[in-house]
C-alpha positions in Angstrom: 16.1 57.3 36.6 13.4 54.8 34.3 11.3 54.5 36.8 8.2 56.5 36.2 8.0 59.3 39.5 3.8 58.9 39.1 4.3 54.6 39.0 6.5 56.1 42.7 4.5 58.5 44.5 1.4 55.4 43.5 4.1 53.1 45.3 3.4 50.7 42.0 5.8 47.5 41.0 6.1 45.1 38.2 7.9 43.3 36.3 7.6 43.5 31.8 8.8 41.2 29.8 9.8 43.1 26.6 11.2 41.0 22.8 13.3 44.2 21.0 14.3 43.2 17.1 17.8 45.3 16.7 18.0 46.1 12.4 21.7 44.9 11.5 22.7 49.0 11.6 21.8 48.8 15.3 18.4 51.0 15.2 15.2 49.3 17.2 12.8 47.4 14.1 10.1 46.6 16.5 9.6 46.1 20.2 6.8 43.7 21.5 5.6 43.2 25.2 5.9 39.2 25.8 4.6 39.1 29.6 2.9 42.5 30.5 2.9 44.1 34.4 -0.7 44.4 34.3 -0.1 48.1 35.0 0.0 50.3 31.4 2.6 52.9 33.0 5.3 50.6 33.2 5.1 48.5 30.6 5.0 52.0 28.7 7.9 52.9 30.7 9.9 49.9 29.9 9.4 50.5 26.2 10.6 53.7 26.5 13.6 53.0 28.0 14.2 50.3 24.9 13.4 53.5 23.1 16.0 56.0 24.7 18.3 53.7 24.7 18.7 53.3 20.4 20.6 53.4 18.5 22.3 50.3 20.0 25.2 49.0 18.5 25.6 47.9 14.9 25.7 44.0 15.0 29.0 42.6 13.9 29.4 39.8 11.2 29.0 36.6 11.6 28.5 33.7 9.5 25.0 33.5 10.3 24.8 37.4 9.2 21.2 37.8 11.0 19.4 41.4 9.9 17.7 41.2 12.9 18.8 39.8 16.4 15.8 39.0 18.9 16.8 40.2 22.6 14.3 39.4 25.4 14.9 41.2 28.9 12.7 41.4 32.2 12.3 45.1 34.1 11.7 44.4 36.7 10.2 47.7 38.9 10.1 48.0 42.6 8.3 50.1 45.1 10.8 51.3 46.3 11.6 53.2 42.4 14.0 51.2 41.5 14.3 49.8 38.4 15.9 46.3 37.7 16.7 44.9 34.2 17.4 41.3 33.3 
């Protein structure tokens, strides 16, 4: 669903590592590309996937009560049109 049509047509594949900063209210503060796939189309698709998933749930209250939660994930795009996140 989140695999870009152009990337599918061209048989592009790659992995993108993003760090997403999520505010206490679940909104996205920033998205940083930690490791590019080398293909801007895939890098942009990974960021767009995060934006479409926002807002996330409110951060739970804990002893530390962070204002920002940093999450780093790898988005894999394979030539068959599959996208996986780990």
